[in-house]
C-alpha beads as a LAMMPS data file, in Angstrom:
LAMMPS data file: protein, C-alpha beads

421 atoms
420 bonds

1 atom types
1 bond types

-500.0 500.0 xlo xhi
-500.0 500.0 ylo yhi
-500.0 500.0 zlo zhi

Masses

1 110.0

Atoms # bond

1 1 1 0.018 -0.101 0.013
2 1 1 1.492 3.461 -0.930
3 1 1 2.489 5.360 2.255
4 1 1 4.038 8.843 2.848
5 1 1 7.272 8.080 0.962
6 1 1 5.419 6.794 -2.011
7 1 1 2.989 9.716 -2.225
8 1 1 6.005 12.201 -1.939
9 1 1 7.886 10.377 -4.736
10 1 1 4.702 10.431 -6.953
11 1 1 4.284 14.234 -6.450
12 1 1 7.905 14.818 -7.382
13 1 1 7.629 12.626 -10.432
14 1 1 4.533 14.556 -11.657
15 1 1 6.342 17.827 -11.165
16 1 1 9.418 16.712 -12.941
17 1 1 7.533 15.003 -15.933
18 1 1 5.058 17.611 -16.611
19 1 1 7.248 20.653 -16.072
20 1 1 6.616 22.798 -19.196
21 1 1 4.154 20.583 -20.795
22 1 1 0.842 22.012 -21.767
23 1 1 -2.306 19.998 -21.506
24 1 1 -5.440 20.485 -23.539
25 1 1 -9.079 19.235 -23.868
26 1 1 -11.344 17.487 -21.434
27 1 1 -10.273 15.164 -18.622
28 1 1 -11.335 11.633 -19.406
29 1 1 -12.684 9.027 -16.897
30 1 1 -12.929 5.392 -17.516
31 1 1 -16.407 3.829 -17.518
32 1 1 -15.584 1.266 -14.802
33 1 1 -14.454 3.761 -12.139
34 1 1 -17.078 4.751 -9.544
35 1 1 -15.156 8.049 -8.720
36 1 1 -16.778 11.275 -9.931
37 1 1 -16.043 12.801 -13.285
38 1 1 -13.665 15.792 -13.376
39 1 1 -15.619 18.573 -15.088
40 1 1 -12.488 20.583 -16.339
41 1 1 -11.900 21.532 -19.857
42 1 1 -9.414 24.061 -21.117
43 1 1 -7.597 24.858 -24.335
44 1 1 -4.281 24.978 -22.553
45 1 1 -3.471 24.224 -18.847
46 1 1 -0.689 23.107 -16.690
47 1 1 -0.444 20.371 -14.146
48 1 1 1.308 20.409 -10.797
49 1 1 1.292 18.392 -7.707
50 1 1 1.786 18.442 -3.797
51 1 1 1.673 15.727 -1.238
52 1 1 0.873 15.721 2.564
53 1 1 1.065 12.402 4.377
54 1 1 -1.129 9.909 2.526
55 1 1 -2.866 12.526 0.358
56 1 1 -1.765 13.962 -3.073
57 1 1 -3.241 17.232 -4.611
58 1 1 -3.233 17.558 -8.332
59 1 1 -3.544 21.293 -9.517
60 1 1 -4.917 21.973 -13.041
61 1 1 -4.366 25.704 -13.903
62 1 1 -5.149 27.303 -17.137
63 1 1 -2.283 28.937 -18.823
64 1 1 -2.282 32.831 -18.156
65 1 1 -2.774 35.036 -21.253
66 1 1 -0.321 37.849 -22.050
67 1 1 -1.474 41.292 -20.984
68 1 1 -4.070 42.970 -23.365
69 1 1 -5.147 39.506 -24.792
70 1 1 -8.672 38.439 -23.786
71 1 1 -9.274 35.045 -22.335
72 1 1 -11.597 32.816 -24.242
73 1 1 -15.161 32.822 -23.023
74 1 1 -16.022 30.109 -20.419
75 1 1 -12.280 29.652 -19.549
76 1 1 -12.459 27.601 -16.175
77 1 1 -10.716 28.570 -13.013
78 1 1 -7.841 26.455 -11.455
79 1 1 -9.099 23.152 -9.876
80 1 1 -7.596 21.015 -7.149
81 1 1 -8.173 17.247 -7.381
82 1 1 -7.109 15.380 -4.137
83 1 1 -6.139 11.802 -4.362
84 1 1 -6.077 9.000 -1.744
85 1 1 -4.200 6.007 -3.383
86 1 1 -5.776 3.023 -1.579
87 1 1 -3.728 -0.196 -2.224
88 1 1 -2.215 0.266 -5.672
89 1 1 -2.740 3.900 -7.144
90 1 1 -0.031 5.886 -8.934
91 1 1 0.652 8.262 -11.938
92 1 1 2.412 7.580 -15.139
93 1 1 3.102 9.725 -18.168
94 1 1 2.936 7.657 -21.405
95 1 1 2.480 8.139 -25.193
96 1 1 -1.339 8.311 -26.249
97 1 1 -0.691 4.820 -28.055
98 1 1 0.383 3.065 -24.976
99 1 1 -2.188 4.144 -22.411
100 1 1 -2.308 1.305 -19.705
101 1 1 -5.525 -0.868 -19.151
102 1 1 -6.194 0.349 -15.741
103 1 1 -5.905 4.227 -16.392
104 1 1 -8.956 5.496 -14.800
105 1 1 -8.271 9.285 -15.119
106 1 1 -6.442 10.817 -18.266
107 1 1 -4.989 14.077 -18.989
108 1 1 -4.004 14.886 -22.552
109 1 1 -1.144 16.999 -23.731
110 1 1 -1.354 19.459 -26.426
111 1 1 1.655 18.343 -28.480
112 1 1 1.693 16.069 -31.397
113 1 1 2.017 13.232 -30.999
114 1 1 0.120 13.595 -27.684
115 1 1 1.039 12.237 -24.214
116 1 1 -1.279 11.294 -21.539
117 1 1 -0.873 11.639 -17.650
118 1 1 -2.710 8.633 -16.353
119 1 1 -3.887 7.874 -12.913
120 1 1 -3.420 3.973 -12.824
121 1 1 -5.066 1.872 -10.168
122 1 1 -5.209 -1.938 -10.759
123 1 1 -7.302 -2.745 -7.636
124 1 1 -9.426 0.334 -7.896
125 1 1 -9.394 1.084 -4.189
126 1 1 -8.049 4.643 -4.717
127 1 1 -10.349 7.720 -4.599
128 1 1 -10.372 11.332 -5.664
129 1 1 -12.224 14.266 -4.690
130 1 1 -12.978 17.090 -7.171
131 1 1 -12.250 20.680 -5.537
132 1 1 -11.085 18.895 -2.672
133 1 1 -8.775 19.963 0.278
134 1 1 -6.693 18.066 2.877
135 1 1 -8.702 15.969 5.339
136 1 1 -9.171 17.978 8.507
137 1 1 -8.952 14.746 10.605
138 1 1 -5.454 14.131 9.337
139 1 1 -2.429 15.489 11.266
140 1 1 0.707 17.273 10.110
141 1 1 2.931 15.444 7.617
142 1 1 5.824 13.627 9.310
143 1 1 8.066 14.316 6.249
144 1 1 7.236 18.016 5.439
145 1 1 5.928 19.265 8.687
146 1 1 8.018 17.346 11.216
147 1 1 7.957 19.901 14.046
148 1 1 4.292 20.419 13.959
149 1 1 3.887 16.553 13.708
150 1 1 6.081 16.180 16.927
151 1 1 4.100 18.812 18.912
152 1 1 0.704 17.499 17.894
153 1 1 1.588 14.053 19.242
154 1 1 3.064 15.281 22.528
155 1 1 0.364 17.854 23.123
156 1 1 -2.390 15.204 22.902
157 1 1 -0.500 12.209 24.543
158 1 1 -2.311 12.552 27.878
159 1 1 -5.620 13.492 26.658
160 1 1 -6.642 11.251 23.752
161 1 1 -7.453 7.610 24.272
162 1 1 -5.870 6.702 21.126
163 1 1 -2.672 6.398 22.917
164 1 1 -4.043 3.664 25.304
165 1 1 -3.948 1.392 22.347
166 1 1 -0.777 -0.713 21.550
167 1 1 1.838 1.399 20.000
168 1 1 1.608 -0.661 16.770
169 1 1 -2.003 0.415 16.285
170 1 1 -1.406 4.003 17.555
171 1 1 1.267 4.327 14.632
172 1 1 -1.482 3.809 12.039
173 1 1 -3.836 6.508 13.370
174 1 1 -3.517 9.205 10.762
175 1 1 -4.728 11.882 13.238
176 1 1 -1.273 11.830 14.674
177 1 1 0.958 9.723 12.296
178 1 1 -0.110 11.076 9.015
179 1 1 1.812 9.047 6.264
180 1 1 2.935 6.097 8.368
181 1 1 1.747 2.730 7.134
182 1 1 2.180 -0.892 7.698
183 1 1 5.763 -1.505 6.652
184 1 1 6.973 1.887 8.276
185 1 1 5.674 0.977 11.678
186 1 1 7.390 -2.393 11.613
187 1 1 10.628 -0.925 10.597
188 1 1 10.486 2.023 13.201
189 1 1 9.592 -0.471 16.065
190 1 1 12.205 -3.075 15.120
191 1 1 15.089 -0.282 15.150
192 1 1 14.242 0.649 18.744
193 1 1 13.533 -2.874 19.808
194 1 1 10.179 -1.827 21.115
195 1 1 7.439 -4.671 21.542
196 1 1 4.571 -3.851 19.032
197 1 1 1.993 -4.505 21.697
198 1 1 3.451 -2.259 24.278
199 1 1 1.052 0.554 25.402
200 1 1 1.614 3.756 23.331
201 1 1 1.273 6.157 26.203
202 1 1 3.944 4.229 28.121
203 1 1 6.427 4.284 25.197
204 1 1 5.840 8.136 24.345
205 1 1 5.519 9.478 27.962
206 1 1 9.422 9.254 28.101
207 1 1 9.772 11.643 25.271
208 1 1 7.511 14.042 26.785
209 1 1 9.510 14.158 30.178
210 1 1 12.717 14.583 28.072
211 1 1 11.105 17.649 26.207
212 1 1 10.304 19.246 29.728
213 1 1 13.561 18.544 31.457
214 1 1 16.105 18.996 28.677
215 1 1 18.644 21.658 29.449
216 1 1 20.921 20.770 26.481
217 1 1 22.169 23.208 24.016
218 1 1 20.955 23.093 20.387
219 1 1 24.279 21.600 19.222
220 1 1 24.059 18.722 21.635
221 1 1 20.432 18.160 20.985
222 1 1 21.360 17.725 17.248
223 1 1 24.225 15.232 18.093
224 1 1 22.137 13.378 20.376
225 1 1 19.274 13.040 17.667
226 1 1 21.751 11.681 15.201
227 1 1 23.260 9.155 17.523
228 1 1 20.055 8.093 19.353
229 1 1 16.965 9.090 17.606
230 1 1 13.822 8.538 19.458
231 1 1 10.435 7.052 18.015
232 1 1 9.079 10.475 16.752
233 1 1 12.436 11.225 15.087
234 1 1 12.596 7.840 13.327
235 1 1 9.045 8.708 12.017
236 1 1 10.967 11.220 9.907
237 1 1 14.308 9.550 9.393
238 1 1 12.977 6.259 8.124
239 1 1 10.643 7.625 5.452
240 1 1 13.501 9.809 4.292
241 1 1 15.618 6.678 3.828
242 1 1 13.070 5.168 1.470
243 1 1 12.864 8.370 -0.511
244 1 1 16.724 8.397 -0.933
245 1 1 16.286 4.973 -2.520
246 1 1 14.394 6.309 -5.511
247 1 1 16.626 6.451 -8.647
248 1 1 14.825 9.468 -10.051
249 1 1 13.886 7.858 -13.220
250 1 1 10.145 7.912 -12.826
251 1 1 7.159 6.656 -10.986
252 1 1 8.268 4.484 -7.819
253 1 1 5.784 1.524 -8.485
254 1 1 6.865 0.531 -11.894
255 1 1 10.652 0.080 -11.584
256 1 1 12.078 -3.315 -10.834
257 1 1 15.497 -1.800 -9.788
258 1 1 14.063 0.418 -7.275
259 1 1 11.821 -2.483 -5.860
260 1 1 14.945 -4.550 -5.544
261 1 1 16.790 -1.866 -3.567
262 1 1 13.713 -1.521 -1.258
263 1 1 13.664 -5.224 -0.517
264 1 1 17.321 -5.076 0.472
265 1 1 16.614 -2.077 2.713
266 1 1 13.820 -3.834 4.730
267 1 1 15.135 -5.197 8.062
268 1 1 11.810 -6.511 9.677
269 1 1 8.708 -6.282 7.473
270 1 1 8.164 -9.654 5.735
271 1 1 11.748 -10.730 6.269
272 1 1 12.586 -14.358 6.807
273 1 1 13.075 -15.068 10.467
274 1 1 10.659 -12.446 11.749
275 1 1 7.413 -13.196 13.582
276 1 1 4.062 -11.690 12.740
277 1 1 0.608 -11.248 14.534
278 1 1 -2.637 -9.675 13.548
279 1 1 -3.782 -6.465 15.581
280 1 1 -7.264 -5.676 16.539
281 1 1 -7.855 -4.042 13.111
282 1 1 -6.782 -7.221 11.258
283 1 1 -3.364 -5.757 9.902
284 1 1 -0.380 -7.749 10.227
285 1 1 2.521 -6.314 12.279
286 1 1 6.049 -8.025 11.847
287 1 1 8.476 -7.892 14.833
288 1 1 11.341 -9.866 16.540
289 1 1 11.302 -11.176 20.037
290 1 1 8.402 -10.565 22.665
291 1 1 5.070 -9.050 21.155
292 1 1 4.334 -7.143 24.412
293 1 1 1.690 -7.259 27.178
294 1 1 -1.158 -6.188 25.169
295 1 1 -0.774 -8.985 22.332
296 1 1 -4.141 -10.435 21.371
297 1 1 -4.984 -13.600 23.369
298 1 1 -5.112 -16.727 21.191
299 1 1 -3.518 -14.815 18.299
300 1 1 -1.740 -17.188 15.954
301 1 1 1.978 -16.424 15.974
302 1 1 3.594 -16.867 12.705
303 1 1 7.197 -16.850 11.614
304 1 1 8.505 -16.043 8.100
305 1 1 10.404 -18.812 6.591
306 1 1 13.147 -18.513 4.095
307 1 1 11.906 -19.627 0.715
308 1 1 14.631 -21.304 -1.404
309 1 1 13.904 -21.594 -5.005
310 1 1 14.911 -24.939 -6.489
311 1 1 17.582 -24.557 -9.064
312 1 1 16.804 -25.946 -12.575
313 1 1 18.169 -29.417 -13.248
314 1 1 21.108 -29.411 -15.597
315 1 1 21.818 -32.581 -17.625
316 1 1 24.985 -34.100 -16.437
317 1 1 27.563 -34.694 -19.086
318 1 1 29.607 -37.992 -19.028
319 1 1 32.993 -37.282 -17.793
320 1 1 35.763 -39.453 -19.149
321 1 1 38.556 -40.016 -16.558
322 1 1 41.854 -38.615 -17.790
323 1 1 44.957 -40.710 -17.311
324 1 1 48.397 -39.205 -17.075
325 1 1 50.586 -39.648 -20.236
326 1 1 53.370 -42.136 -20.043
327 1 1 56.612 -40.278 -20.824
328 1 1 59.180 -43.266 -20.681
329 1 1 59.222 -46.903 -20.137
330 1 1 60.003 -46.587 -16.454
331 1 1 56.657 -44.674 -16.042
332 1 1 54.886 -47.339 -17.870
333 1 1 55.999 -50.104 -15.511
334 1 1 54.907 -48.079 -12.559
335 1 1 51.603 -49.295 -11.034
336 1 1 50.363 -45.744 -10.556
337 1 1 50.521 -44.998 -14.166
338 1 1 48.909 -48.188 -15.378
339 1 1 45.286 -47.903 -16.267
340 1 1 43.333 -50.576 -14.349
341 1 1 42.061 -53.399 -16.463
342 1 1 38.349 -53.969 -16.141
343 1 1 36.968 -57.441 -17.020
344 1 1 34.562 -57.320 -19.906
345 1 1 31.034 -58.609 -19.547
346 1 1 30.448 -61.429 -22.023
347 1 1 27.368 -61.079 -24.090
348 1 1 24.659 -63.779 -24.308
349 1 1 25.856 -64.548 -27.854
350 1 1 29.446 -65.363 -26.694
351 1 1 28.467 -67.215 -23.527
352 1 1 25.721 -69.550 -25.336
353 1 1 28.208 -71.692 -27.332
354 1 1 30.379 -72.365 -24.316
355 1 1 27.426 -73.637 -22.357
356 1 1 26.354 -75.804 -25.201
357 1 1 29.726 -77.427 -25.441
358 1 1 29.685 -78.294 -21.743
359 1 1 26.195 -79.742 -21.833
360 1 1 26.992 -81.987 -24.878
361 1 1 28.227 -85.371 -24.130
362 1 1 29.398 -88.193 -26.529
363 1 1 27.086 -91.201 -26.689
364 1 1 28.317 -94.332 -24.909
365 1 1 27.960 -97.817 -26.109
366 1 1 25.567 -98.429 -23.197
367 1 1 23.303 -95.787 -24.568
368 1 1 23.348 -97.303 -28.020
369 1 1 22.574 -100.662 -26.422
370 1 1 19.658 -99.293 -24.270
371 1 1 18.193 -97.904 -27.469
372 1 1 18.412 -101.209 -29.272
373 1 1 16.869 -103.023 -26.302
374 1 1 13.993 -100.627 -26.412
375 1 1 13.342 -101.400 -30.055
376 1 1 13.661 -105.095 -29.441
377 1 1 10.937 -104.857 -26.681
378 1 1 8.540 -103.460 -29.200
379 1 1 8.923 -99.584 -28.354
380 1 1 8.429 -97.335 -31.276
381 1 1 11.187 -95.128 -32.372
382 1 1 10.545 -91.242 -32.826
383 1 1 10.319 -91.874 -36.722
384 1 1 7.767 -94.628 -36.204
385 1 1 5.596 -92.392 -33.844
386 1 1 5.679 -89.687 -36.477
387 1 1 4.484 -92.075 -39.195
388 1 1 1.621 -93.404 -36.926
389 1 1 0.576 -89.955 -36.070
390 1 1 0.442 -89.073 -39.566
391 1 1 -1.840 -92.003 -40.257
392 1 1 -4.255 -90.955 -37.497
393 1 1 -4.246 -87.330 -38.856
394 1 1 -4.806 -88.368 -42.543
395 1 1 -8.171 -87.253 -43.938
396 1 1 -8.486 -90.649 -45.683
397 1 1 -11.632 -92.614 -44.678
398 1 1 -11.145 -95.722 -46.839
399 1 1 -10.589 -98.862 -44.537
400 1 1 -8.546 -100.529 -47.199
401 1 1 -6.078 -97.512 -47.400
402 1 1 -5.699 -97.626 -43.605
403 1 1 -4.717 -101.236 -43.739
404 1 1 -2.143 -100.712 -46.532
405 1 1 -0.699 -97.867 -44.336
406 1 1 -0.566 -99.890 -41.193
407 1 1 1.348 -102.782 -43.125
408 1 1 3.707 -100.365 -44.600
409 1 1 4.610 -99.036 -41.204
410 1 1 5.138 -102.628 -39.810
411 1 1 7.384 -103.475 -42.705
412 1 1 9.564 -100.468 -41.963
413 1 1 9.995 -101.449 -38.206
414 1 1 10.680 -105.297 -38.985
415 1 1 14.133 -105.031 -40.286
416 1 1 15.277 -102.919 -37.217
417 1 1 13.740 -105.593 -34.745
418 1 1 15.596 -108.411 -36.628
419 1 1 18.757 -106.458 -36.503
420 1 1 18.384 -105.729 -32.884
421 1 1 17.665 -109.691 -32.202

Bonds

1 1 1 2
2 1 2 3
3 1 3 4
4 1 4 5
5 1 5 6
6 1 6 7
7 1 7 8
8 1 8 9
9 1 9 10
10 1 10 11
11 1 11 12
12 1 12 13
13 1 13 14
14 1 14 15
15 1 15 16
16 1 16 17
17 1 17 18
18 1 18 19
19 1 19 20
20 1 20 21
21 1 21 22
22 1 22 23
23 1 23 24
24 1 24 25
25 1 25 26
26 1 26 27
27 1 27 28
28 1 28 29
29 1 29 30
30 1 30 31
31 1 31 32
32 1 32 33
33 1 33 34
34 1 34 35
35 1 35 36
36 1 36 37
37 1 37 38
38 1 38 39
39 1 39 40
40 1 40 41
41 1 41 42
42 1 42 43
43 1 43 44
44 1 44 45
45 1 45 46
46 1 46 47
47 1 47 48
48 1 48 49
49 1 49 50
50 1 50 51
51 1 51 52
52 1 52 53
53 1 53 54
54 1 54 55
55 1 55 56
56 1 56 57
57 1 57 58
58 1 58 59
59 1 59 60
60 1 60 61
61 1 61 62
62 1 62 63
63 1 63 64
64 1 64 65
65 1 65 66
66 1 66 67
67 1 67 68
68 1 68 69
69 1 69 70
70 1 70 71
71 1 71 72
72 1 72 73
73 1 73 74
74 1 74 75
75 1 75 76
76 1 76 77
77 1 77 78
78 1 78 79
79 1 79 80
80 1 80 81
81 1 81 82
82 1 82 83
83 1 83 84
84 1 84 85
85 1 85 86
86 1 86 87
87 1 87 88
88 1 88 89
89 1 89 90
90 1 90 91
91 1 91 92
92 1 92 93
93 1 93 94
94 1 94 95
95 1 95 96
96 1 96 97
97 1 97 98
98 1 98 99
99 1 99 100
100 1 100 101
101 1 101 102
102 1 102 103
103 1 103 104
104 1 104 105
105 1 105 106
106 1 106 107
107 1 107 108
108 1 108 109
109 1 109 110
110 1 110 111
111 1 111 112
112 1 112 113
113 1 113 114
114 1 114 115
115 1 115 116
116 1 116 117
117 1 117 118
118 1 118 119
119 1 119 120
120 1 120 121
121 1 121 122
122 1 122 123
123 1 123 124
124 1 124 125
125 1 125 126
126 1 126 127
127 1 127 128
128 1 128 129
129 1 129 130
130 1 130 131
131 1 131 132
132 1 132 133
133 1 133 134
134 1 134 135
135 1 135 136
136 1 136 137
137 1 137 138
138 1 138 139
139 1 139 140
140 1 140 141
141 1 141 142
142 1 142 143
143 1 143 144
144 1 144 145
145 1 145 146
146 1 146 147
147 1 147 148
148 1 148 149
149 1 149 150
150 1 150 151
151 1 151 152
152 1 152 153
153 1 153 154
154 1 154 155
155 1 155 156
156 1 156 157
157 1 157 158
158 1 158 159
159 1 159 160
160 1 160 161
161 1 161 162
162 1 162 163
163 1 163 164
164 1 164 165
165 1 165 166
166 1 166 167
167 1 167 168
168 1 168 169
169 1 169 170
170 1 170 171
171 1 171 172
172 1 172 173
173 1 173 174
174 1 174 175
175 1 175 176
176 1 176 177
177 1 177 178
178 1 178 179
179 1 179 180
180 1 180 181
181 1 181 182
182 1 182 183
183 1 183 184
184 1 184 185
185 1 185 186
186 1 186 187
187 1 187 188
188 1 188 189
189 1 189 190
190 1 190 191
191 1 191 192
192 1 192 193
193 1 193 194
194 1 194 195
195 1 195 196
196 1 196 197
197 1 197 198
198 1 198 199
199 1 199 200
200 1 200 201
201 1 201 202
202 1 202 203
203 1 203 204
204 1 204 205
205 1 205 206
206 1 206 207
207 1 207 208
208 1 208 209
209 1 209 210
210 1 210 211
211 1 211 212
212 1 212 213
213 1 213 214
214 1 214 215
215 1 215 216
216 1 216 217
217 1 217 218
218 1 218 219
219 1 219 220
220 1 220 221
221 1 221 222
222 1 222 223
223 1 223 224
224 1 224 225
225 1 225 226
226 1 226 227
227 1 227 228
228 1 228 229
229 1 229 230
230 1 230 231
231 1 231 232
232 1 232 233
233 1 233 234
234 1 234 235
235 1 235 236
236 1 236 237
237 1 237 238
238 1 238 239
239 1 239 240
240 1 240 241
241 1 241 242
242 1 242 243
243 1 243 244
244 1 244 245
245 1 245 246
246 1 246 247
247 1 247 248
248 1 248 249
249 1 249 250
250 1 250 251
251 1 251 252
252 1 252 253
253 1 253 254
254 1 254 255
255 1 255 256
256 1 256 257
257 1 257 258
258 1 258 259
259 1 259 260
260 1 260 261
261 1 261 262
262 1 262 263
263 1 263 264
264 1 264 265
265 1 265 266
266 1 266 267
267 1 267 268
268 1 268 269
269 1 269 270
270 1 270 271
271 1 271 272
272 1 272 273
273 1 273 274
274 1 274 275
275 1 275 276
276 1 276 277
277 1 277 278
278 1 278 279
279 1 279 280
280 1 280 281
281 1 281 282
282 1 282 283
283 1 283 284
284 1 284 285
285 1 285 286
286 1 286 287
287 1 287 288
288 1 288 289
289 1 289 290
290 1 290 291
291 1 291 292
292 1 292 293
293 1 293 294
294 1 294 295
295 1 295 296
296 1 296 297
297 1 297 298
298 1 298 299
299 1 299 300
300 1 300 301
301 1 301 302
302 1 302 303
303 1 303 304
304 1 304 305
305 1 305 306
306 1 306 307
307 1 307 308
308 1 308 309
309 1 309 310
310 1 310 311
311 1 311 312
312 1 312 313
313 1 313 314
314 1 314 315
315 1 315 316
316 1 316 317
317 1 317 318
318 1 318 319
319 1 319 320
320 1 320 321
321 1 321 322
322 1 322 323
323 1 323 324
324 1 324 325
325 1 325 326
326 1 326 327
327 1 327 328
328 1 328 329
329 1 329 330
330 1 330 331
331 1 331 332
332 1 332 333
333 1 333 334
334 1 334 335
335 1 335 336
336 1 336 337
337 1 337 338
338 1 338 339
339 1 339 340
340 1 340 341
341 1 341 342
342 1 342 343
343 1 343 344
344 1 344 345
345 1 345 346
346 1 346 347
347 1 347 348
348 1 348 349
349 1 349 350
350 1 350 351
351 1 351 352
352 1 352 353
353 1 353 354
354 1 354 355
355 1 355 356
356 1 356 357
357 1 357 358
358 1 358 359
359 1 359 360
360 1 360 361
361 1 361 362
362 1 362 363
363 1 363 364
364 1 364 365
365 1 365 366
366 1 366 367
367 1 367 368
368 1 368 369
369 1 369 370
370 1 370 371
371 1 371 372
372 1 372 373
373 1 373 374
374 1 374 375
375 1 375 376
376 1 376 377
377 1 377 378
378 1 378 379
379 1 379 380
380 1 380 381
381 1 381 382
382 1 382 383
383 1 383 384
384 1 384 385
385 1 385 386
386 1 386 387
387 1 387 388
388 1 388 389
389 1 389 390
390 1 390 391
391 1 391 392
392 1 392 393
393 1 393 394
394 1 394 395
395 1 395 396
396 1 396 397
397 1 397 398
398 1 398 399
399 1 399 400
400 1 400 401
401 1 401 402
402 1 402 403
403 1 403 404
404 1 404 405
405 1 405 406
406 1 406 407
407 1 407 408
408 1 408 409
409 1 409 410
410 1 410 411
411 1 411 412
412 1 412 413
413 1 413 414
414 1 414 415
415 1 415 416
416 1 416 417
417 1 417 418
418 1 418 419
419 1 419 420
420 1 420 421
């Protein structure tokens, strides 16, 4: 969510981008936006901006005519449009052919080709007010009105019940801390090691006593402020650090290099290893150590874990082992220089003949004799069995033919029987 530093950077960007640029025509509003239309139209006008806490004022001022020249009839007066960005608002100056999808308010320049100053809000939580002013219930800006901001807090510390709340919730009260948001309160409390759910009045009363009892000279006060800043001073110092992170190249919310620098700058907010709890307003507060005596009962304490992205798998290349080169015969005889011999695995084709040779055995006379004895006893040989099966499988149905085939089979077996006898 844009906070005080982001509004300040946006205002600075508008003033730098629109310096000397003349705008013309109507102010266009998108059809999907529920905000009011801006009834402003001029042949030539200028755009400027100022910020205060979490508000930004855009001023549309018609170009002044030279002395003696008449201004056209119906020329409007200057108009102020006050913006509150919500969760994702911001401004961007682009060519007319590259207007973003979520540009809900558009200001066209007079040049050719025209450029467009767009109010871009993806989530559409932002609001604008035509002829608006700073909200009265918001306090002084901690960036541009620091002294008034400090006096406003200390003056109402013992009176307002808002300081009876935890310090983490009091820091979001825009009546006193205009411009402080969720990430700023976490960073400020973390630097001072203040538990987020400590009572706000207890934390700030010490500053009130120091203001009354301080007899230090101005130079010593400045030195003490630099070395040991208090909570109210950090409400000014920490946002200024965020502003100094800006590279000055344009809108803060659309630059990846600035976002990377911002993530490195964070010490507590959404940082791995830090704890978090939801306050009574449902907002998440990040901290380290003890949450404090006013922590919500039954609140679920969470801890940010470091998320490590898995590296993409790289295909492994087969690495051949390099052996040292042999320079002379003495080295070749050395066992360290020899390449170890690895027995080769025999394939099935090469192993099969060997196994076959081992299983083959020469026929003995006893085997031949046993075969002759089997024939003599009337056992049929494999050849006779094949012939008999052929007879049974034959499709011939004539009985005479069957007898002839049977006699032929017996005739073939008789000589073998006689020989065996």
